[in-house]
FISE-543920 format. One record per residue: z negated, x, y negated of N, C-alpha, C, CB in turn; chain; residue in one letter. Coordinates in steps of 0.2 Angstrom, whole numbers, m for minus. Glycine has a CB too. Example, Ala and Ser with C-alpha at 12.3 -4.5 7.8 and 13.67 -1.06 7.14 Angstrom:
<nodes>
> m39,66,28,m39,62,22,m39,66,16,m45,57,22,A,a $
> m35,64,11,m36,68,5,m39,64,0,m29,70,3,A,s $
</nodes>
This chain:
<nodes>
> m626,574,m600,m621,575,m605,m614,576,m602,m622,580,m611,A,m $
> m609,573,m603,m602,574,m600,m599,580,m603,m597,568,m602,A,n $
> m596,584,m599,m593,590,m601,m585,589,m601,m595,596,m596,A,i $
> m582,590,m607,m575,590,m608,m572,596,m607,m573,587,m615,A,h $
> m566,597,m603,m563,603,m603,m556,602,m602,m565,607,m597,A,q $
> m552,606,m606,m544,605,m606,m541,610,m601,m541,606,m613,A,s $
> m536,608,m598,m533,613,m594,m525,612,m595,m534,611,m586,A,f $
> m521,616,m592,m514,615,m592,m513,610,m586,m509,621,m592,A,k $
> m512,604,m587,m512,599,m582,m505,599,m578,m514,592,m584,A,v $
> m505,600,m572,m498,600,m568,m499,595,m563,m496,607,m566,A,a $
> m496,589,m563,m496,584,m558,m492,586,m552,m494,577,m561,A,c $
> m487,590,m554,m482,591,m548,m485,595,m543,m476,595,m551,A,s $
> m490,599,m544,m493,603,m538,m500,600,m537,m494,610,m540,A,n $
> m502,594,m538,m508,591,m537,m508,588,m530,m511,586,m542,A,c $
> m512,589,m525,m512,587,m519,m514,579,m518,m517,590,m514,A,n $
> m516,576,m524,m517,569,m524,m511,565,m527,m524,568,m528,A,l $
> m506,569,m529,m501,566,m533,m498,559,m529,m495,571,m534,A,r $
> m497,559,m523,m494,554,m519,m499,548,m520,m493,555,m512,A,e $
> m505,549,m521,m510,543,m521,m510,540,m528,m517,546,m519,A,l $
> m510,544,m533,m511,541,m540,m504,541,m544,m516,544,m543,A,c $
> m499,543,m541,m492,543,m545,m487,539,m542,m490,550,m547,A,m $
> m482,537,m545,m476,533,m542,m472,538,m537,m471,530,m547,A,p $
> m470,536,m532,m466,540,m527,m459,541,m529,m466,538,m520,A,m $
> m455,546,m527,m448,547,m528,m446,548,m535,m445,541,m525,A,g $
> m449,551,m539,m447,552,m546,m442,558,m547,m453,554,m551,A,l $
> m438,557,m551,m433,563,m553,m437,568,m557,m427,561,m557,A,k $
> m435,575,m556,m439,580,m559,m440,579,m567,m435,587,m559,A,p $
> m435,576,m570,m436,575,m578,m441,569,m579,m430,573,m581,A,e $
> m442,564,m574,m446,558,m575,m453,561,m573,m445,553,m570,A,e $
> m454,566,m569,m460,569,m567,m463,572,m573,m460,573,m561,A,l $
> m459,576,m576,m461,580,m583,m463,575,m588,m454,584,m585,A,d $
> m460,569,m589,m462,564,m594,m469,561,m592,m457,558,m594,A,r $
> m470,560,m585,m476,557,m583,m482,562,m583,m476,555,m576,A,i $
> m480,569,m582,m486,574,m583,m488,574,m590,m483,581,m581,A,e $
> m484,571,m595,m486,571,m602,m492,566,m603,m480,570,m607,A,e $
> m492,561,m599,m498,556,m599,m505,559,m599,m497,551,m594,A,i $
> m505,564,m594,m512,566,m593,m514,571,m599,m513,570,m587,A,v $
> m519,569,m603,m520,573,m609,m525,579,m607,m524,568,m614,A,a $
> m530,578,m604,m535,583,m602,m538,581,m595,m540,584,m607,A,v $
> m541,586,m592,m545,584,m587,m552,585,m589,m544,589,m581,A,r $
> m557,581,m586,m563,580,m589,m568,581,m583,m565,574,m593,A,r $
> m573,585,m584,m578,586,m579,m584,581,m580,m581,593,m578,A,k $
> m587,578,m575,m592,573,m576,m598,575,m571,m590,566,m575,A,v $
> m604,577,m574,m609,579,m569,m612,573,m565,m615,582,m574,A,k $
> m615,575,m559,m618,569,m555,m623,566,m559,m621,573,m549,A,r $
> m623,559,m559,m628,555,m563,m625,553,m570,m634,558,m563,A,g $
> m620,556,m572,m618,555,m579,m612,549,m579,m615,561,m582,A,s $
> m612,546,m585,m607,540,m585,m600,543,m588,m610,535,m590,A,a $
> m595,541,m584,m588,543,m587,m587,538,m593,m583,542,m581,A,l $
> m588,532,m592,m588,527,m598,m594,522,m596,m581,523,m598,A,f $
> m595,518,m602,m601,513,m601,m599,506,m604,m607,516,m605,A,s $
> m602,501,m601,m601,494,m603,m601,494,m611,m606,490,m600,A,n $
> m596,491,m614,m596,490,m621,m592,495,m625,m603,489,m624,A,g $
> m591,501,m621,m588,506,m625,m580,505,m626,m588,513,m620,A,e $
> m577,507,m631,m570,506,m633,m566,508,m627,m568,508,m640,A,k $
> m561,504,m625,m556,506,m620,m551,510,m623,m554,500,m616,A,f $
> m549,516,m620,m544,520,m623,m539,523,m617,m546,526,m627,A,t $
> m543,524,m612,m539,528,m606,m540,525,m599,m541,535,m606,A,s $
> m536,526,m595,m537,526,m588,m539,533,m585,m531,522,m584,A,l $
> m542,533,m579,m544,540,m577,m542,540,m569,m552,541,m577,A,y $
> m539,545,m568,m537,547,m561,m542,552,m558,m530,550,m560,A,a $
> m546,550,m553,m551,554,m550,m548,560,m546,m556,550,m546,A,i $
> m549,566,m548,m546,572,m545,m551,574,m540,m545,577,m550,A,r $
> m557,575,m541,m562,577,m536,m569,572,m537,m564,584,m536,A,t $
> m573,571,m532,m579,568,m533,m579,560,m531,m581,568,m540,A,g $
> m584,557,m533,m585,550,m531,m589,546,m536,m589,550,m524,A,f $
> m587,540,m538,m590,536,m543,m592,529,m540,m585,535,m549,A,f $
> m597,527,m544,m599,519,m543,m598,516,m549,m606,518,m540,A,k $
> m595,510,m549,m595,506,m555,m601,500,m555,m588,502,m556,A,t $
> m604,499,m560,m610,494,m560,m610,490,m566,m616,498,m558,A,c $
> m614,485,m566,m615,481,m572,m623,479,m572,m611,474,m572,A,i $
> m626,479,m577,m633,477,m578,m634,469,m577,m636,480,m584,A,a $
> m638,467,m573,m639,460,m572,m644,458,m577,m642,458,m565,A,t $
> m645,451,m578,m649,449,m583,m657,451,m582,m649,441,m583,A,e $
> m659,452,m576,m665,454,m575,m666,462,m575,m668,452,m568,A,d $
> m661,465,m578,m661,473,m579,m659,477,m573,m668,474,m581,A,g $
> m657,474,m567,m655,478,m561,m648,480,m562,m656,474,m555,A,r $
> m646,485,m558,m639,488,m558,m636,484,m552,m639,495,m558,A,d $
> m631,481,m554,m627,478,m548,m620,482,m547,m625,470,m550,A,q $
> m620,485,m541,m614,489,m540,m608,485,m538,m616,494,m534,A,v $
> m603,486,m542,m597,482,m541,m591,486,m537,m594,480,m548,A,t $
> m592,492,m536,m587,496,m532,m588,503,m532,m580,495,m536,A,g $
> m585,507,m527,m586,514,m526,m578,517,m526,m589,516,m519,A,f $
> m578,522,m530,m571,525,m531,m571,532,m529,m568,524,m538,A,q $
> m565,534,m526,m565,541,m524,m559,545,m526,m565,541,m516,A,m $
> m558,551,m525,m552,555,m527,m546,552,m525,m552,562,m523,A,a $
> m541,552,m530,m534,548,m529,m534,541,m532,m532,549,m522,A,g $
> m540,539,m534,m540,532,m536,m541,532,m544,m546,528,m533,A,e $
> m539,526,m547,m538,525,m554,m544,521,m556,m532,523,m556,A,i $
> m548,523,m561,m553,519,m564,m553,518,m571,m560,521,m562,A,i $
> m555,512,m574,m555,511,m581,m551,504,m582,m552,516,m584,A,g $
> m548,501,m577,m544,495,m578,m548,489,m581,m541,493,m571,A,l $
> m554,489,m580,m558,484,m583,m558,483,m590,m566,485,m581,A,d $
> m556,489,m594,m556,489,m601,m549,486,m604,m556,496,m603,A,g $
> m544,485,m600,m538,483,m602,m538,476,m605,m532,482,m597,A,i $
> m542,471,m602,m542,464,m605,m544,463,m612,m547,460,m600,A,v $
> m550,466,m614,m552,465,m621,m553,471,m625,m558,460,m621,A,n $
> m550,477,m623,m551,483,m626,m558,487,m626,m549,483,m633,A,d $
> m562,484,m622,m569,487,m621,m570,487,m614,m574,483,m625,A,h $
> m574,492,m611,m576,492,m604,m581,487,m603,m578,499,m602,A,h $
> m581,484,m597,m586,479,m595,m591,481,m590,m582,473,m593,A,t $
> m590,488,m588,m595,490,m583,m596,498,m585,m592,490,m576,A,c $
> m601,501,m581,m602,508,m581,m599,511,m575,m610,509,m582,A,d $
> m596,517,m577,m594,521,m571,m598,527,m571,m586,523,m572,A,a $
> m602,528,m565,m606,534,m565,m604,538,m559,m614,531,m564,A,v $
> m604,545,m560,m603,550,m555,m608,550,m550,m601,557,m558,A,a $
> m607,549,m543,m611,550,m538,m612,557,m536,m610,546,m532,A,l $
> m607,562,m538,m608,569,m537,m604,572,m542,m605,571,m529,A,e $
> m604,578,m543,m600,582,m549,m593,580,m547,m601,590,m549,A,d $
> m590,578,m553,m583,575,m552,m578,578,m558,m583,568,m552,A,a $
> m572,577,m556,m567,579,m562,m562,573,m562,m564,586,m560,A,e $
> m560,571,m568,m555,566,m568,m549,568,m573,m558,560,m571,A,v $
> m543,566,m572,m537,567,m577,m538,561,m581,m531,567,m573,A,c $
> m538,562,m588,m538,557,m593,m531,555,m595,m542,560,m599,A,v $
> m530,548,m594,m523,546,m596,m523,541,m601,m520,543,m590,A,m $
> m522,543,m608,m523,538,m613,m518,532,m612,m521,541,m620,A,p $
> m521,526,m613,m517,520,m611,m511,519,m615,m521,514,m611,A,f $
> m511,520,m621,m506,520,m626,m500,524,m623,m507,522,m633,A,e $
> m501,530,m621,m496,534,m618,m493,531,m612,m499,541,m617,A,r $
> m497,528,m607,m495,525,m601,m490,520,m603,m501,522,m597,A,i $
> m492,515,m608,m488,510,m610,m481,512,m612,m491,505,m615,A,e $
> m481,517,m616,m475,520,m619,m470,523,m614,m477,526,m624,A,e $
> m473,527,m609,m469,529,m604,m467,524,m599,m473,535,m600,A,i $
> m471,519,m598,m469,514,m593,m463,510,m596,m475,509,m593,A,s $
> m462,510,m603,m456,506,m605,m450,510,m604,m457,505,m613,A,r $
> m450,517,m603,m445,521,m602,m443,522,m594,m446,528,m604,A,e $
> m449,522,m590,m448,523,m583,m451,517,m579,m452,530,m581,A,i $
> m446,514,m576,m448,508,m572,m453,509,m567,m442,504,m570,A,n $
> m452,515,m563,m456,516,m558,m463,517,m560,m454,523,m554,A,a $
> m465,519,m566,m471,520,m569,m474,513,m570,m472,524,m575,A,m $
> m470,508,m573,m473,502,m575,m474,498,m568,m467,498,m578,A,q $
> m470,499,m563,m471,496,m557,m478,498,m553,m465,497,m552,A,h $
> m479,505,m554,m485,508,m551,m491,505,m555,m484,516,m552,A,h $
> m491,505,m561,m497,502,m565,m498,495,m562,m496,502,m572,A,v $
> m493,491,m562,m494,484,m559,m497,484,m552,m487,480,m559,A,h $
> m494,489,m548,m497,489,m541,m504,491,m541,m493,495,m537,A,k $
> m506,495,m545,m513,497,m546,m518,491,m548,m515,503,m551,A,i $
> m515,488,m553,m519,482,m555,m519,477,m550,m516,479,m561,A,m $
> m514,476,m546,m514,471,m541,m519,473,m535,m507,470,m538,A,s $
> m519,479,m533,m523,482,m528,m531,480,m530,m522,489,m527,A,r $
> m532,481,m536,m539,480,m539,m541,472,m538,m540,482,m546,A,e $
> m536,468,m539,m537,461,m539,m538,459,m531,m531,456,m541,A,i $
> m534,462,m527,m535,461,m520,m542,463,m517,m529,464,m516,A,v $
> m544,469,m520,m550,472,m518,m556,467,m520,m551,479,m521,A,r $
> m555,465,m526,m561,460,m528,m561,454,m524,m560,458,m536,A,e $
> m555,451,m522,m555,445,m518,m558,447,m511,m548,443,m517,A,h $
> m557,453,m509,m560,455,m502,m567,455,m503,m557,462,m500,A,g $
> m570,458,m508,m577,458,m509,m580,451,m510,m579,462,m516,A,v $
> m577,447,m513,m579,440,m514,m580,437,m507,m575,436,m518,A,m $
> m575,438,m503,m574,435,m496,m580,438,m492,m568,437,m492,A,l $
> m581,445,m493,m587,448,m489,m593,445,m491,m586,456,m491,A,l $
> m594,444,m497,m601,442,m500,m602,434,m498,m602,443,m507,A,l $
> m596,431,m498,m597,423,m497,m598,421,m490,m590,420,m500,A,g $
> m595,424,m485,m595,421,m479,m598,426,m473,m589,419,m477,A,s $
> m599,432,m475,m601,437,m469,m608,438,m468,m597,443,m470,A,m $
> m610,439,m462,m617,441,m460,m618,448,m462,m619,439,m453,A,r $
> m624,451,m462,m625,458,m463,m621,462,m459,m633,459,m462,A,a $
> m621,461,m452,m617,466,m448,m610,466,m450,m618,464,m441,A,e $
> m607,460,m451,m600,460,m453,m599,464,m460,m598,453,m454,A,e $
> m603,463,m465,m603,466,m471,m603,474,m470,m608,464,m476,A,r $
> m608,476,m467,m608,484,m466,m603,486,m462,m615,485,m463,A,l $
> m600,483,m457,m595,485,m453,m588,486,m457,m594,481,m447,A,a $
> m587,480,m461,m581,480,m465,m581,486,m470,m581,473,m469,A,a $
> m587,487,m473,m588,492,m478,m587,499,m475,m596,492,m481,A,f $
> m589,501,m469,m588,507,m466,m581,508,m464,m593,508,m460,A,l $
> m578,503,m461,m571,503,m460,m566,505,m466,m568,497,m456,A,l $
> m568,501,m471,m564,502,m477,m565,509,m480,m566,497,m483,A,n $
> m571,512,m480,m572,518,m483,m569,524,m479,m580,520,m483,A,l $
> m569,523,m472,m566,528,m468,m558,528,m468,m568,527,m460,A,v $
> m556,522,m469,m548,521,m470,m546,524,m476,m547,513,m469,A,q $
> m550,523,m482,m548,526,m488,m548,534,m488,m552,524,m494,A,r $
> m554,536,m484,m554,544,m484,m549,547,m479,m561,545,m481,A,l $
> m547,543,m474,m542,545,m470,m535,546,m473,m541,541,m464,A,h $
> m534,542,m478,m528,542,m482,m528,549,m486,m527,536,m487,A,a $
> m533,552,m487,m534,558,m491,m535,564,m487,m540,557,m496,A,r $
> m533,563,m480,m533,569,m476,m540,570,m472,m531,575,m479,A,g $
> m545,566,m473,m551,567,m470,m551,563,m463,m557,564,m474,A,f $
> m557,565,m459,m557,562,m452,m557,555,m452,m564,565,m449,A,s $
> m555,552,m447,m555,545,m446,m562,542,m443,m549,543,m441,A,q $
> m566,547,m441,m572,544,m438,m578,547,m441,m572,546,m431,A,s $
> m578,552,m446,m584,555,m449,m584,554,m456,m585,562,m447,A,e $
> m589,553,m459,m590,553,m467,m597,554,m469,m588,546,m469,A,l $
> m597,557,m475,m603,558,m478,m604,553,m484,m604,565,m481,A,i $
> m609,549,m483,m610,543,m488,m613,547,m495,m615,538,m486,A,l $
> m609,546,m500,m611,548,m507,m616,544,m510,m604,550,m511,A,r $
> m616,538,m508,m620,533,m511,m627,532,m507,m617,526,m512,A,m $
> m632,529,m510,m638,528,m506,m638,521,m502,m644,528,m511,A,t $
> m642,520,m498,m643,514,m494,m644,508,m499,m648,514,m489,A,r $
> m648,510,m504,m649,504,m509,m643,502,m513,m654,507,m514,A,e $
> m639,507,m515,m632,506,m518,m627,502,m514,m629,513,m521,A,e $
> m627,504,m507,m623,500,m502,m626,493,m502,m624,503,m495,A,i $
> m632,492,m502,m635,485,m502,m633,481,m508,m643,485,m501,A,g $
> m634,484,m514,m632,481,m520,m625,479,m520,m633,486,m526,A,s $
> m620,483,m518,m613,481,m517,m612,476,m512,m609,488,m515,A,y $
> m615,476,m507,m614,471,m501,m618,465,m502,m615,474,m494,A,l $
> m623,464,m507,m627,459,m508,m632,458,m502,m623,452,m508,A,g $
> m635,464,m500,m640,465,m495,m646,468,m498,m637,468,m489,A,l $
> m652,467,m495,m658,470,m497,m658,477,m493,m665,466,m495,A,k $
> m661,482,m496,m662,489,m493,m664,489,m486,m666,493,m498,A,l $
> m669,485,m485,m672,484,m478,m666,482,m473,m678,480,m477,A,e $
> m662,477,m475,m657,474,m471,m652,479,m469,m654,468,m474,A,t $
> m650,483,m475,m645,489,m474,m648,494,m468,m643,492,m480,A,v $
> m654,496,m469,m657,501,m464,m657,498,m457,m664,503,m467,A,s $
> m659,491,m457,m660,488,m450,m653,488,m447,m663,481,m451,A,r $
> m648,486,m451,m641,485,m448,m638,492,m446,m636,482,m453,A,t $
> m640,497,m450,m638,504,m447,m641,505,m441,m639,509,m453,A,f $
> m648,504,m440,m651,505,m434,m649,502,m428,m659,504,m435,A,s $
> m647,495,m429,m644,491,m424,m637,494,m422,m643,484,m426,A,k $
> m633,497,m426,m627,500,m425,m628,506,m420,m622,502,m431,A,f $
> m633,510,m422,m635,516,m419,m637,514,m411,m641,520,m422,A,v $
> m642,509,m411,m644,507,m404,m638,505,m400,m649,501,m405,A,e $
> m633,501,m403,m628,499,m399,m623,504,m398,m625,493,m403,A,d $
> m624,510,m400,m619,515,m398,m613,515,m402,m617,516,m391,A,g $
> m613,512,m408,m607,511,m412,m606,517,m417,m607,504,m416,A,i $
> m612,519,m420,m612,524,m425,m617,529,m423,m612,522,m432,A,v $
> m617,535,m426,m622,540,m425,m624,542,m433,m620,547,m421,A,e $
> m630,542,m435,m632,543,m442,m637,548,m442,m635,536,m445,A,v $
> m635,553,m446,m640,559,m448,m640,559,m455,m638,566,m445,A,k $
> m646,556,m458,m646,555,m465,m640,552,m468,m648,562,m469,A,q $
> m636,556,m472,m630,553,m475,m624,554,m471,m629,556,m482,A,r $
> m624,558,m466,m619,559,m462,m618,554,m457,m619,566,m458,A,h $
> m612,550,m457,m611,545,m452,m605,546,m447,m610,538,m456,A,v $
> m606,546,m441,m600,547,m436,m599,540,m433,m602,552,m431,A,r $
> m593,538,m433,m591,531,m430,m589,533,m423,m585,528,m434,A,i $
> m593,530,m418,m592,532,m411,m587,527,m408,m598,532,m407,A,l $
> m587,521,m411,m583,515,m408,m580,511,m413,m588,511,m403,A,d $
> m574,513,m416,m571,509,m421,m569,502,m419,m564,513,m423,A,t $
> m567,501,m413,m565,495,m410,m571,490,m411,m562,495,m403,A,e $
> m577,492,m409,m583,488,m409,m584,486,m417,m589,492,m407,A,a $
> m583,490,m421,m584,488,m428,m579,483,m430,m583,494,m433,A,l $
> m573,484,m428,m567,479,m429,m569,472,m426,m561,481,m427,A,k $
> m572,472,m420,m574,466,m417,m579,462,m421,m576,467,m410,A,l $
> m584,466,m424,m589,463,m428,m586,460,m434,m595,469,m430,A,i $
> m582,463,m437,m579,460,m443,m575,454,m442,m574,466,m447,A,v $
> m572,454,m436,m568,448,m434,m572,443,m431,m562,450,m429,A,n $
> m579,444,m431,m584,439,m429,m584,438,m422,m582,432,m432,A,n $
> m583,443,m418,m583,443,m411,m588,449,m409,m576,444,m407,A,q $
> m593,447,m405,m598,453,m403,m595,457,m398,m604,449,m400,A,q $
> m596,464,m399,m594,469,m395,m597,468,m388,m594,476,m397,A,p $
> m594,470,m382,m597,470,m376,m602,475,m375,m591,471,m370,A,c $
> m608,474,m373,m613,479,m372,m612,482,m365,m620,475,m372,A,q $
</nodes>
């Protein structure tokens, strides 16, 4: 069950502000934008923040924790469509027809800032920077989806996993984390679902990267030993042994 909790929300002292809000706002504009965030909501690991078919009312800025978005396929399997982390906005899928088209499930205990979309639209009309920021977020989502399509359409397993690890570590680094170490919040199976690979293929590819001295893996803890080698794999050039 999702737990709702209200706080006095202050964006001005949030350390993720630069990631999920427009830059360079005047103090009075910041005050207006803080009015967008209605409440913060806690979501327990394994619980859904929203589900496919649910009425769309808000966007959510992830404050802490990690989510996956997924859709149920015709044969009843969950197809993972994305992984989202602190500082990112989720819920954009609901804008098109006022209903969510996927499930957003917490991969660990998480907290989100709830931003009613009506309020976002209202304030966007007053503050150009906010409108521009919303467009930028939507555009980023389109670019991300194109990237995933490219990944699934033309890349071999090694290229897919290398691109996935590089993308993840780059996003984490933007949040102040290490450039070479990460803890995978998702299972190998979820990674496979997202990358269009079987579980065995994901495990085998991780093992190959370990053998080649590119990464070190201890359960969910991954240390990238050779970033350049991963980049070479993505660019379809084999690293020198």
